N, C-alpha and C positions, 0 to 999 in steps of 0.2 A: 094446904102445901100453897100460902101465897108467894113463898117464894118471892125473887126479884120485882115480880110483878106490882107487889105491894108498894114497893119501892118511885118515890115521886122523883119527878126531872130532876126539881131542887134540889133534892136529898143526894143524887148523884156527883151536884158538883159542889160538896164538898168534901176533902180528904177524908175525913170521917167517912161521910157516905160512901164513898167508892170502895174503902178496904169493908167496910159492911158487906158490901153487894158482893165482892170479891166470898167473904167466911161467909154468910147465906149462898151460896151456889156451894161451895165445899161441904156445909152442913148437909145439903139435899143428897149432893155425892156421896158421904160418905155414911146417910143414912140407907141408902141405898143397896152400900157392900153390906149394911152393919144389918140385913133383915138374916146372914146365913155365917156359920162359922166353920161350914167345909169346904177344903181349897177350890174343890170343884167346881161348888156353885158356886163360889164367888167372881174363878175364869168364865163360869157363864154370862154371872149379870154385870159385867164389863165388856160383852160381846153385842155389840148392839144388833147383830143379825138374831140374836137369839134374847136378847132383852134389850127392846128399844126403846125400852125408859131412859136407860144410862145415855144413851145419845141424845136424846131431847134433853135431859138436864145438863149436860156436855153444850150443846148447840146453843138452850135459850136461856142457861143463864148463866154458868160458869166463862163460857166465849164474850159474852156482852160483857159482862165486867171486868174483866181483864181486858175486852178492845177498849174502855173507858179510863183505867188506869194505865195502861201505856199510851194511850192519846191525850192524857190530864199533864202526862211529866216531858212529851216530845217539846221541840221549841218547833216552833211553825214551819220553819224553812233552815235547810246547810246549805252551804256553798258547796256547789259543784265545779271540778276543773274544768267539765268539758261544755254543760250546759247553765253555767253560772247559778243563780239560785235555783232550789229544789225543794217543791214542799214533801213535808216526813209525813208519812201516816203511820200509823200501828204495822201493817200487814208489810211494810219496806224492814222492818224493826224482826218479825219473825223469819220474813227470807233470809236479812243478812245471819241471824242466830242459827239460820239450820244449815248455815254453807258450811260445805267439809274442807277441815284443815289441811295444811300438809300431808300431816300423817297422814289423812285418812284419804288423801285423793293419792298417797305413794301404794295404801294399802290397793286398792282397787287397781293399778294397773299389775300388781305382782302375780302371776296364778296361785290357786288353791289347791291346795293338797287336801285331798282326804285320807286317812289312816284308820283301816277297821280293823 
């Protein structure tokens, strides 16, 4: 399991290197889940409390690879109406992509009914 630790930092500076890092991370995660065909076991393999290895694979390989891809494609700065120039960071993109839209905001204000 050399994974991404075998990839040199100069390799990650090329577009093909960035894609290779993501592919390697995904291959490692797919191999982790490929150890069983039983859906119950697969569910346990996806739970980092039961199977800490999945958390390790995601945090050590997939997250850094995706971070590099996002950072490579971001502009250094964006213009902000209030503070002027604002530095772009991959985390800002992740935050913005997880903001609930108008429909989701509306659904949080409605009472939920349970029918048994």
